[in-house]
N, CA, C and O atoms as a MOPAC input file, in Angstrom:
PM7 MOZYME 1SCF
protein

 N     85.86700 1    95.68900 1   116.63300 1
 C     85.02700 1    96.28400 1   117.74200 1
 C     84.86900 1    95.36600 1   118.71700 1
 O     84.76100 1    94.17900 1   118.40700 1
 N     84.82600 1    95.86300 1   120.33000 1
 C     84.60600 1    95.26400 1   121.35900 1
 C     83.26300 1    94.71000 1   121.33800 1
 O     82.36200 1    95.28600 1   120.72700 1
 N     83.05000 1    93.46100 1   122.06800 1
 C     81.62700 1    93.07400 1   122.30400 1
 C     80.70400 1    94.01400 1   122.89100 1
 O     79.62400 1    94.26700 1   122.35700 1
 N     81.03000 1    94.45900 1   123.80500 1
 C     80.06300 1    95.68900 1   124.69600 1
 C     79.82300 1    96.85300 1   123.77900 1
 O     78.81100 1    97.51000 1   124.02300 1
 N     80.54100 1    97.21100 1   122.80600 1
 C     80.20600 1    98.10600 1   121.83800 1
 C     79.22600 1    97.55200 1   120.91100 1
 O     78.16800 1    98.13800 1   120.68000 1
 N     79.52800 1    96.49300 1   120.39700 1
 C     78.64800 1    95.79600 1   119.10800 1
 C     76.86000 1    95.50100 1   120.36800 1
 O     75.70500 1    95.88000 1   120.17100 1
 N     77.35800 1    94.84300 1   121.32700 1
 C     76.07500 1    94.81000 1   122.04400 1
 C     75.29600 1    96.14100 1   122.20500 1
 O     74.06500 1    96.13200 1   122.23700 1
 N     75.97000 1    97.21300 1   122.29900 1
 C     74.95200 1    98.71100 1   122.65800 1
 C     74.61800 1    99.31100 1   121.28400 1
 O     74.31300 1   100.50400 1   121.30100 1
 N     74.62400 1    98.61200 1   119.95900 1
 C     74.19500 1    99.31000 1   119.00400 1
 C     72.68500 1    98.98300 1   119.04400 1
 O     72.03900 1    98.13600 1   119.66200 1
 N     72.31600 1   100.06000 1   118.07000 1
 C     70.87600 1    99.71900 1   118.04100 1
 C     70.72300 1    98.69300 1   116.76500 1
 O     71.46800 1    98.74400 1   115.78600 1
 N     69.53900 1    97.66100 1   116.93600 1
 C     69.49700 1    96.85400 1   115.94600 1
 C     69.97600 1    97.13800 1   114.53000 1
 O     70.79300 1    96.43500 1   113.93400 1
 N     69.42600 1    98.17100 1   114.07100 1
 C     69.45600 1    98.56700 1   112.53100 1
 C     70.82200 1    98.80800 1   112.53300 1
 O     71.26300 1    98.37000 1   111.47000 1
 N     71.92000 1    99.40600 1   113.36700 1
 C     73.16000 1    99.66900 1   113.28400 1
 C     74.23900 1    98.30800 1   113.03500 1
 O     75.22200 1    98.14200 1   112.31200 1
 N     73.41600 1    97.34200 1   114.15100 1
 C     74.25800 1    96.04300 1   114.28200 1
 C     74.00700 1    95.15000 1   112.79300 1
 O     74.84400 1    94.48700 1   112.18000 1
 N     73.09500 1    95.29800 1   112.58100 1
 C     72.82600 1    94.57700 1   111.25400 1
 C     73.36600 1    95.19800 1   109.95000 1
 O     73.55600 1    94.43800 1   109.00100 1
 N     73.65200 1    96.62900 1   109.81000 1
 C     74.33600 1    97.21300 1   108.91000 1
 C     75.74800 1    96.98700 1   108.71700 1
 O     76.26200 1    96.66300 1   107.64600 1
 N     76.56400 1    97.24000 1   110.20500 1
 C     77.69900 1    96.64600 1   110.20000 1
 C     77.92900 1    94.95400 1   110.10300 1
 O     79.08100 1    94.64600 1   109.79800 1
 N     77.22100 1    94.10400 1   110.26700 1
 C     77.08900 1    92.65400 1   110.13700 1
 C     77.18300 1    92.68000 1   108.25600 1
 O     78.10100 1    92.14300 1   107.63600 1
 N     76.12500 1    93.35900 1   107.66600 1
 C     76.00400 1    93.47700 1   106.16100 1
 C     77.57900 1    93.67900 1   105.76500 1
 O     78.22600 1    92.92100 1   105.04300 1
 N     77.97900 1    94.69100 1   106.30400 1
 C     79.35100 1    95.23300 1   105.79900 1
 C     80.43700 1    94.48700 1   105.82200 1
 O     81.42900 1    94.68800 1   105.12100 1
 N     80.28700 1    93.52300 1   106.69000 1
 C     81.48600 1    92.40500 1   106.73600 1
 C     80.87700 1    90.97600 1   106.29700 1
 O     81.41600 1    89.90900 1   106.59200 1
 N     79.75900 1    91.08800 1   105.60000 1
 C     79.46500 1    89.96800 1   104.89400 1
 C     78.55300 1    88.83000 1   105.66200 1
 O     78.37000 1    87.66500 1   105.31100 1
 N     78.03700 1    89.51800 1   106.81600 1
 C     77.31800 1    88.44400 1   107.64500 1
 C     75.65500 1    88.88700 1   107.36300 1
 O     75.31300 1    90.06700 1   107.44300 1
 N     74.65700 1    87.76200 1   107.01700 1
 C     73.50500 1    88.03600 1   106.95900 1
 C     72.89800 1    87.62800 1   108.25600 1
 O     72.81300 1    86.46100 1   108.63900 1
 N     72.42900 1    88.81200 1   108.98400 1
 C     71.39900 1    88.68300 1   110.45500 1
 C     69.84000 1    88.33600 1   110.19700 1
 O     69.05500 1    89.27600 1   110.07000 1
 N     69.41000 1    87.09200 1   110.12300 1
 C     68.14000 1    87.16000 1   110.19900 1
 C     67.00600 1    88.03100 1   111.07400 1
 O     67.03500 1    87.99200 1   112.30400 1
 N     65.99000 1    88.82900 1   110.34100 1
 C     65.06800 1    89.38300 1   111.49500 1
 C     64.69900 1    88.78200 1   112.60100 1
 O     64.56600 1    87.56200 1   112.50300 1
 N     64.49600 1    89.24800 1   113.60100 1
 C     63.87600 1    88.36600 1   114.90900 1
 C     64.74600 1    87.78600 1   115.98100 1
 O     64.40300 1    87.33100 1   117.07200 1
 N     66.22800 1    87.91700 1   115.32800 1
 C     67.10900 1    87.38600 1   115.94000 1
 C     67.79900 1    88.06600 1   117.11700 1
 O     68.48700 1    89.06800 1   116.91700 1
 N     67.62500 1    87.51000 1   118.44800 1
 C     68.28300 1    88.32300 1   119.65100 1
 C     69.57300 1    89.01000 1   119.22300 1
 O     70.37300 1    88.63300 1   118.36700 1
 N     69.61700 1    90.27800 1   120.12300 1
 C     70.74100 1    91.06500 1   119.87000 1
 C     72.26700 1    90.42400 1   120.09200 1
 O     73.27400 1    90.64500 1   119.41900 1
 N     72.08300 1    89.41300 1   121.45200 1
 C     73.31900 1    88.87100 1   121.94500 1
 C     73.72200 1    87.58300 1   121.05000 1
 O     74.73700 1    86.91000 1   121.22800 1
 N     72.58800 1    87.32900 1   119.90300 1
 C     72.99000 1    86.01100 1   119.05500 1
 C     73.27500 1    86.92200 1   117.87900 1
 O     74.03500 1    86.37600 1   117.07900 1
 N     72.96000 1    87.94800 1   117.58200 1
 C     73.41900 1    88.70800 1   116.39800 1
 C     75.14000 1    88.84800 1   116.78400 1
 O     76.03900 1    88.39500 1   116.07700 1
 N     75.31600 1    89.54900 1   118.01000 1
 C     76.69300 1    89.92500 1   118.49300 1
 C     77.56300 1    88.66400 1   117.98000 1
 O     78.50500 1    88.73500 1   117.19200 1
 N     77.04100 1    87.46000 1   118.60600 1
 C     77.72000 1    86.11700 1   118.43500 1
 C     78.05900 1    86.11800 1   117.20200 1
 O     79.24600 1    86.32700 1   116.95300 1
 N     77.32600 1    85.93700 1   116.34300 1
 C     77.38500 1    85.82000 1   114.62100 1
 C     78.48500 1    86.52900 1   114.22200 1
 O     79.43600 1    85.99400 1   113.65300 1
 N     78.40400 1    88.08400 1   114.56700 1
 C     79.21900 1    89.02300 1   114.02900 1
 C     80.71300 1    88.60400 1   114.65300 1
 O     81.69000 1    88.65500 1   113.90600 1
 N     80.85800 1    88.19100 1   116.03700 1
 C     82.23000 1    87.87000 1   116.50500 1
 C     82.83600 1    86.69300 1   115.92700 1
 O     84.05600 1    86.64000 1   115.77100 1
 N     81.96600 1    85.61900 1   115.55500 1
 C     82.35000 1    84.58100 1   114.85800 1
 C     82.77400 1    84.79700 1   113.61000 1
 O     83.75600 1    84.13300 1   113.27900 1
 N     82.29000 1    85.58400 1   112.76000 1
 C     82.66200 1    85.93000 1   111.47300 1
 C     84.24600 1    86.64900 1   111.57300 1
 O     85.11700 1    86.29600 1   110.77800 1
 N     84.44600 1    87.41800 1   112.35700 1
 C     85.56900 1    88.27300 1   112.62000 1
 C     86.77500 1    87.46500 1   113.19200 1
 O     87.94400 1    87.76600 1   112.94900 1
 N     86.34100 1    86.26000 1   114.08300 1
 C     87.46100 1    85.50200 1   114.56200 1
 C     87.71600 1    84.56600 1   113.60300 1
 O     88.66800 1    83.83900 1   113.88600 1
 N     87.23200 1    84.36600 1   112.66500 1
 C     87.28500 1    82.93800 1   111.59600 1
 C     89.10100 1    82.93800 1   111.11500 1
 O     89.69000 1    83.99600 1   110.89400 1
 N     89.59000 1    81.95600 1   111.04600 1
 C     90.96600 1    82.14000 1   110.17000 1
 C     90.58300 1    81.42400 1   108.74000 1
 O     89.53500 1    80.80800 1   108.54200 1
 N     91.50800 1    81.60000 1   107.90000 1
 C     91.59600 1    81.06500 1   106.57300 1
 C     92.93500 1    80.42100 1   106.37200 1
 O     93.87700 1    81.20300 1   106.50100 1
 N     93.17300 1    79.45900 1   106.15200 1
 C     94.11500 1    78.47100 1   105.71700 1
 C     94.54300 1    78.77100 1   104.35800 1
 O     93.80800 1    78.33900 1   103.47000 1
 N     95.75000 1    79.52900 1   103.95700 1
 C     96.64300 1    79.43200 1   103.01300 1
 C     97.61000 1    78.26300 1   102.33700 1
 O     98.66700 1    78.08600 1   102.94400 1
 N     97.44900 1    77.66800 1   101.48500 1
 C     98.63200 1    76.78900 1   101.60100 1
 C     99.93200 1    77.19500 1   100.08100 1
 O     99.67200 1    77.20900 1    98.87700 1
 N    101.19900 1    77.45400 1   100.73400 1
 C    101.91800 1    78.06900 1    99.84400 1
 C    103.41800 1    77.42700 1    99.87700 1
 O    104.16200 1    77.59200 1   100.84400 1
 N    103.78100 1    76.68500 1    98.73200 1
 C    104.91900 1    75.50600 1    98.42800 1
 C    104.69600 1    74.62500 1    99.62200 1
 O    105.48500 1    74.78600 1   100.55300 1
 N    103.90000 1    73.86100 1    99.73200 1
 C    103.76200 1    72.91600 1   100.79100 1
 C    103.42600 1    73.07500 1   102.26700 1
 O    103.39500 1    72.14000 1   103.06800 1
 N    103.20400 1    74.21100 1   102.51900 1
 C    103.20300 1    74.66800 1   104.00000 1
 C    101.85400 1    75.44600 1   104.08000 1
 O    101.60100 1    76.34100 1   103.27400 1
 N    101.12700 1    75.13900 1   104.91800 1
 C     99.66200 1    75.81800 1   105.28800 1
 C     99.83200 1    76.73500 1   106.36600 1
 O    100.28200 1    76.43300 1   107.47100 1
 N     99.46800 1    77.83100 1   106.01700 1
 C     99.50900 1    79.19800 1   106.99600 1
 C     98.08300 1    79.49000 1   107.26800 1
 O     97.20700 1    79.62500 1   106.41300 1
 N     97.94800 1    79.57300 1   108.53500 1
 C     96.66200 1    79.94700 1   109.30900 1
 C     96.46100 1    81.20700 1   109.42400 1
 O     97.13400 1    81.78500 1   110.27800 1
 N     95.65300 1    81.86700 1   108.75100 1
 C     95.69500 1    83.42800 1   108.89100 1
 C     94.26100 1    83.88200 1   109.67300 1
 O     93.18100 1    83.43100 1   109.29000 1
 N     94.34600 1    84.62000 1   110.56500 1
 C     93.13300 1    85.43500 1   111.26300 1
 C     92.66000 1    86.34900 1   110.10800 1
 O     93.47800 1    87.10600 1   109.58600 1
 N     91.30700 1    86.31100 1   109.66200 1
 C     90.87500 1    87.07700 1   108.86600 1
 C     90.93800 1    88.35200 1   109.61600 1
 O     91.40300 1    89.37500 1   109.11300 1
 N     90.48000 1    88.28800 1   110.79300 1
 C     90.68900 1    89.72000 1   111.22500 1
 C     92.00000 1    90.67600 1   111.27600 1
 O     91.95200 1    91.90400 1   111.33800 1
 N     93.06700 1    89.96400 1   111.24100 1
 C     94.39300 1    90.53900 1   111.14000 1
 C     94.67100 1    91.15600 1   110.07700 1
 O     95.63100 1    91.92600 1   110.08100 1
 N     93.93200 1    90.97500 1   108.96100 1
 C     93.73100 1    91.37800 1   107.46100 1
 C     92.75600 1    92.68700 1   107.30700 1
 O     92.77600 1    93.39400 1   106.30000 1
 N     92.02200 1    92.88900 1   108.27300 1
 C     90.90400 1    93.87400 1   108.38700 1
 C     91.38800 1    95.13300 1   109.65300 1
 O     90.63200 1    96.02700 1   110.03300 1
 N     92.76300 1    94.92600 1   110.13100 1
 C     93.05700 1    95.71300 1   111.09300 1
 C     93.52200 1    97.09800 1   110.30300 1
 O     94.27300 1    96.99200 1   109.33400 1
 N     93.07500 1    98.34500 1   110.72500 1
 C     93.54200 1    99.21200 1   110.01900 1
 C     95.11500 1    99.47300 1   109.86300 1
 O     95.62900 1    99.83700 1   108.80600 1
 N     95.86600 1    99.22200 1   111.15300 1
 C     97.30500 1    99.26000 1   111.03100 1
 C     97.90700 1    98.60500 1   109.91700 1
 O     98.77100 1    99.06100 1   109.16700 1
 N     97.23500 1    97.23500 1   109.88300 1
 C     98.00900 1    96.36700 1   108.46600 1
 C     97.40200 1    96.77200 1   107.13100 1
 O     97.99500 1    96.72800 1   106.05300 1
 N     96.29300 1    97.12500 1   107.30600 1
 C     95.56800 1    98.08200 1   105.61400 1
 C     96.48200 1    99.16400 1   105.52300 1
 O     96.99100 1    99.42500 1   104.43300 1
 N     96.74800 1    99.81700 1   106.52500 1
 C     97.77200 1   101.00500 1   106.11100 1
 C     99.02200 1   100.62600 1   105.60700 1
 O     99.44900 1   101.24400 1   104.63100 1
 N     99.75300 1    99.63000 1   106.14500 1
 C    100.85100 1    99.07900 1   105.44700 1
 C    100.65400 1    98.42400 1   104.05400 1
 O    101.45400 1    98.64500 1   103.14500 1
 N     99.73500 1    97.73500 1   103.92400 1
 C     99.31500 1    97.10700 1   102.92300 1
 C     99.31800 1    98.22800 1   101.62600 1
 O    100.02900 1    98.16100 1   100.62400 1
 N     98.45900 1    99.11600 1   101.90300 1
 C     98.39600 1   100.21700 1   100.62100 1
 C     99.35100 1   101.03600 1   100.34200 1
 O     99.24800 1   101.93200 1    99.50400 1
 N    100.67900 1   100.72800 1   101.23000 1
 C    101.81200 1   101.46000 1   101.09400 1
 C    103.09900 1   100.46700 1   100.77600 1
 O    104.31100 1   100.65100 1   100.88700 1
 N    102.33200 1    99.36000 1   100.34200 1
 C    103.28900 1    97.84000 1    99.97500 1
 C    104.65600 1    98.20800 1    99.25500 1
 O    105.80000 1    97.82600 1    99.50100 1
 N    104.13300 1    99.13500 1    98.21800 1
 C    105.42600 1    99.01700 1    97.20700 1
 C    106.94800 1   100.00100 1    97.49500 1
 O    108.04000 1   100.18700 1    96.95800 1
 N    106.34000 1   100.35200 1    98.44500 1
 C    107.58500 1   101.56400 1    99.47900 1
 C    108.16600 1   101.00100 1   100.58300 1
 O    109.22400 1   101.40700 1   101.06400 1
 N    107.30500 1    99.77100 1   101.15100 1
 C    107.78500 1    99.13600 1   102.40700 1
 C    109.38900 1    98.51400 1   102.15900 1
 O    109.79700 1    97.95800 1   101.13900 1
 N    110.08400 1    98.76800 1   103.31300 1
 C    111.50900 1    98.05000 1   103.32000 1
 C    111.58900 1    96.92500 1   103.58800 1
 O    110.74900 1    96.70900 1   104.46100 1
 N    112.17200 1    95.95700 1   103.32500 1
 C    112.46100 1    94.66100 1   103.72000 1
 C    111.96200 1    94.53300 1   105.36800 1
 O    111.11100 1    93.70700 1   105.69600 1
 N    112.41000 1    95.17700 1   106.05000 1
 C    112.08500 1    94.94500 1   107.81200 1
 C    110.75300 1    95.64200 1   107.72100 1
 O    109.94300 1    95.09500 1   108.46900 1
 N    110.29900 1    96.56300 1   107.12300 1
 C    108.70100 1    96.72700 1   107.44200 1
 C    107.91100 1    95.55900 1   106.85100 1
 O    107.00800 1    95.00700 1   107.47900 1
 N    108.39800 1    95.10000 1   105.24800 1
 C    107.58700 1    93.75900 1   104.91000 1
 C    107.36500 1    92.84600 1   105.99800 1
 O    106.24400 1    92.47000 1   106.33800 1
 N    108.61300 1    92.43500 1   106.62800 1
 C    108.68800 1    91.23900 1   107.61000 1
 C    107.76200 1    91.62700 1   108.73800 1
 O    106.97900 1    90.83900 1   109.26800 1
 N    107.90700 1    92.90800 1   109.07200 1
 C    106.69900 1    93.35100 1   110.53000 1
 C    105.57700 1    93.14300 1   109.88600 1
 O    104.75700 1    92.46700 1   110.50700 1
 N    105.19800 1    93.60100 1   108.57000 1
 C    103.77200 1    93.33200 1   108.06100 1
 C    103.01700 1    92.05900 1   108.27800 1
 O    101.92700 1    91.81500 1   108.79600 1
 N    104.13400 1    91.17300 1   107.60300 1
 C    103.41500 1    89.75600 1   107.71800 1
 C    103.68500 1    89.09000 1   109.14300 1
 O    103.08300 1    88.02800 1   109.30000 1
 N    104.32200 1    89.42800 1   110.00000 1
 C    104.65800 1    89.14500 1   111.23300 1
 C    103.32400 1    89.63800 1   112.03800 1
 O    102.94700 1    89.04600 1   113.04800 1
 N    102.69000 1    90.69900 1   111.53700 1
 C    101.22100 1    91.10800 1   112.08600 1
 C    100.44800 1    90.32900 1   111.67300 1
 O     99.56800 1    89.97300 1   112.45600 1
 N    100.46000 1    89.80400 1   110.41200 1
 C     99.25000 1    89.17100 1   109.92300 1
 C     99.33200 1    87.83900 1   110.28200 1
 O     98.28000 1    87.23400 1   110.48400 1
 N    100.56100 1    87.18300 1   110.41700 1
 C    100.36700 1    85.41600 1   110.77700 1
 C    100.82300 1    85.08000 1   112.46100 1
 O    100.40900 1    84.11700 1   113.10600 1
 N    101.72000 1    86.07900 1   112.93100 1
 C    102.15500 1    86.08200 1   114.05600 1
 C    103.70800 1    85.57200 1   113.92900 1
 O    104.27200 1    85.18500 1   112.90500 1
 N    104.19700 1    85.67100 1   115.14500 1
 C    105.63100 1    85.52000 1   115.33200 1
 C    106.13300 1    83.84800 1   114.98300 1
 O    107.13500 1    83.52900 1   114.34400 1
 N    105.23600 1    83.03100 1   115.53200 1
 C    105.68600 1    81.52300 1   115.49300 1
 C    105.31200 1    81.19900 1   113.94400 1
 O    106.09800 1    80.44800 1   113.36600 1
 N    104.43600 1    81.58100 1   113.37000 1
 C    104.18100 1    81.02700 1   111.88800 1
 C    105.21200 1    81.60900 1   111.27500 1
 O    105.75900 1    80.95200 1   110.38900 1
 N    105.82600 1    83.21800 1   111.64400 1
 C    106.78300 1    83.59200 1   110.49100 1
 C    107.98800 1    82.87300 1   110.82900 1
 O    108.73000 1    82.59600 1   109.88600 1
 N    108.29900 1    82.54500 1   111.89500 1
 C    109.47500 1    81.89400 1   111.96900 1
 C    109.45700 1    80.43700 1   111.46800 1
 O    110.57300 1    79.98000 1   111.22200 1
 N    108.25500 1    79.50500 1   111.24100 1
 C    108.13900 1    78.39400 1   110.68800 1
 C    108.34800 1    78.54600 1   109.37900 1
 O    108.86400 1    77.63900 1   108.72600 1
 N    107.90100 1    79.93500 1   108.72100 1
 C    108.01500 1    79.86100 1   107.24200 1
 C    108.86300 1    79.96900 1   106.79900 1
 O    109.08500 1    79.46200 1   105.69900 1
 N    110.06300 1    80.95400 1   107.70700 1
 C    111.13600 1    81.38500 1   107.53600 1
 C    111.93100 1    79.89100 1   107.35600 1
 O    112.76700 1    79.64900 1   106.48600 1
 N    111.57500 1    79.19500 1   108.13600 1
 C    112.55100 1    77.68300 1   108.56100 1
 C    112.11300 1    76.86000 1   107.06200 1
 O    112.96400 1    76.24400 1   106.42100 1
 N    111.02500 1    76.93100 1   106.73000 1
 C    110.54300 1    76.46200 1   105.50000 1
 C    111.37000 1    76.75100 1   104.43500 1
 O    111.99400 1    75.98800 1   103.69800 1
 N    111.28200 1    78.13000 1   104.45200 1
 C    112.31400 1    78.70300 1   103.00900 1
 C    113.77400 1    78.67100 1   103.38200 1
 O    114.33900 1    79.60600 1   102.81400 1
 N    114.52100 1    78.03000 1   104.04200 1
 C    115.92500 1    78.20200 1   104.35400 1
 C    116.26800 1    76.89200 1   103.75600 1
 O    115.56600 1    75.88400 1   103.83800 1
 N    117.36400 1    76.98500 1   103.17200 1
 C    117.97600 1    75.75400 1   102.46200 1
 C    119.08400 1    75.09000 1   103.55100 1
 O    119.40400 1    75.69100 1   104.57600 1
 N    119.57400 1    73.89100 1   103.21900 1
 C    120.09300 1    73.10300 1   103.96800 1
 C    121.39100 1    74.14900 1   104.49300 1
 O    121.47300 1    74.31200 1   105.71000 1
 N    122.26400 1    74.76100 1   103.73000 1
 C    123.29400 1    75.53600 1   103.57000 1
 C    123.05700 1    76.72700 1   104.84800 1
 O    124.03600 1    77.26900 1   105.36300 1
 N    121.80200 1    77.01500 1   105.23000 1
 C    121.34900 1    78.17500 1   105.68600 1
 C    120.97800 1    79.59500 1   105.03600 1
 O    120.75100 1    80.58200 1   105.73600 1
 N    120.93400 1    79.60900 1   103.57200 1
 C    120.46300 1    80.36400 1   102.78600 1
 C    118.73200 1    80.64900 1   103.10900 1
 O    117.87000 1    79.77000 1   103.14600 1
 N    118.55500 1    81.90000 1   103.29100 1
 C    116.90400 1    82.16300 1   103.15500 1
 C    116.62400 1    82.26900 1   101.70100 1
 O    117.33100 1    82.95600 1   100.96300 1
 N    115.40800 1    81.46900 1   101.20600 1
 C    115.22100 1    82.03800 1    99.69600 1
 C    114.09000 1    83.01000 1    99.93600 1
 O    113.01000 1    82.72600 1   100.45500 1
 N    114.49600 1    84.26100 1    99.46800 1
 C    113.60300 1    85.49800 1    99.64400 1
 C    112.60700 1    85.43500 1    98.32200 1
 O    111.64400 1    86.20100 1    98.31300 1
 N    112.78300 1    84.68900 1    97.39400 1
 C    111.87900 1    84.31800 1    96.38800 1
 C    110.65500 1    83.57600 1    97.02300 1
 O    109.52400 1    83.84700 1    96.61900 1
 N    110.82700 1    82.76900 1    97.87800 1
 C    109.90400 1    82.03500 1    98.40500 1
 C    109.27100 1    82.62000 1    99.49200 1
 O    108.08200 1    82.35300 1    99.66900 1
 N    109.91800 1    83.46100 1   100.34600 1
 C    109.43300 1    84.39000 1   101.17900 1
 C    108.31200 1    85.14800 1   100.56000 1
 O    107.17300 1    85.18000 1   101.02400 1
 N    108.73200 1    85.79000 1    99.42200 1
 C    107.79500 1    86.83200 1    98.71100 1
 C    106.68800 1    86.31900 1    98.17800 1
 O    105.72100 1    87.04600 1    97.95400 1
 N    106.67600 1    84.81800 1    97.86300 1
 C    105.82000 1    84.02600 1    97.61700 1
 C    105.01500 1    84.01500 1    98.57400 1
 O    103.97600 1    84.63300 1    98.34400 1
 N    105.10100 1    83.52300 1    99.61600 1
 C    104.50100 1    83.37400 1   100.98800 1
 C    103.43000 1    84.83000 1   101.01800 1
 O    102.20200 1    84.88000 1   101.09300 1
 N    104.41700 1    85.90100 1   100.92800 1
 C    103.31400 1    87.18200 1   101.56200 1
 C    102.54200 1    87.22300 1   100.42600 1
 O    101.34600 1    87.44900 1   100.61000 1
 N    102.96000 1    87.04700 1    99.19000 1
 C    101.74900 1    87.36300 1    97.88100 1
 C    100.55100 1    86.78400 1    98.27300 1
 O     99.46100 1    87.33800 1    98.41200 1
 N    100.87300 1    85.52700 1    98.45300 1
 C     99.66300 1    84.53100 1    98.30800 1
 C     98.58200 1    84.85900 1    99.17300 1
 O     97.38300 1    84.74900 1    98.91600 1
 N     99.17700 1    85.32200 1   100.35200 1
 C     98.50000 1    85.42000 1   101.51400 1
 C     97.47600 1    86.90500 1   101.56100 1
 O     96.32400 1    87.11200 1   101.94400 1
 N     98.53600 1    87.75300 1   100.97500 1
 C     97.60900 1    89.00400 1   100.70300 1
 C     96.71600 1    88.94600 1    99.36000 1
 O     95.88200 1    89.83000 1    99.16000 1
 N     96.86700 1    88.09500 1    98.62000 1
 C     95.97400 1    87.99400 1    97.33100 1
 C     94.90300 1    86.83500 1    97.77700 1
 O     93.84200 1    86.98800 1    97.17300 1
 N     94.89800 1    85.97200 1    98.46800 1
 C     93.96200 1    84.88600 1    98.79700 1
 C     92.60800 1    85.57500 1    98.72900 1
 O     92.41100 1    86.72600 1    99.12000 1
 N     91.75500 1    84.82900 1    98.23500 1
 C     90.38100 1    85.65000 1    98.07400 1
 C     89.37600 1    85.14300 1    98.96900 1
 O     88.23300 1    85.59500 1    98.90600 1
 N     89.77100 1    84.01200 1   100.01500 1
 C     88.82900 1    83.81200 1   101.35800 1
 C     89.32800 1    84.82400 1   102.16700 1
 O     88.45500 1    85.29800 1   102.89400 1
 N     90.51800 1    85.36100 1   102.30500 1
 C     90.56500 1    86.54800 1   102.69300 1
 C     90.03100 1    88.05000 1   102.88300 1
 O     89.82300 1    88.82500 1   103.81500 1
 N     89.93300 1    88.03300 1   101.58900 1
 C     89.50500 1    89.33800 1   100.82800 1
 C     87.89700 1    89.48900 1   101.14300 1
 O     87.30400 1    90.50600 1   101.49900 1
 N     87.42000 1    88.29400 1   100.92700 1
 C     85.80500 1    88.18400 1   100.81200 1
 C     85.51200 1    87.78600 1   102.33500 1
 O     85.09800 1    86.66000 1   102.60900 1
 N     85.72900 1    88.69700 1   103.25200 1
 C     85.29300 1    88.41500 1   104.82400 1
 C     84.63100 1    87.37600 1   104.87100 1
 O     84.19700 1    86.96900 1   105.94900 1

């Protein structure tokens, strides 16, 4: 949600939204500080270690409706759609680095290792618990 929308909410709505995403806002805190706290929570990243590689995952990306819609249909996604989903979560540069990490000396890309990366990110508790 855009900052100007958050700032336009009445205090009880902002407090409710913050609580929904796991942020407790003290009574009496100015609205602008409450908005700052909400934005900080939404913009955090989590680091997930998989196969000796750290993946930095913006928590916000897993709470994007477009990503959530793809995740709920995970079992029917094609390989290309799964790759697109993961790029949506971690970004192009990290995806390329993950693929390189999972590539053997002879150029074979280990799909089991890629699958492990995807699975570990999707079930990481820090990412689920906003």
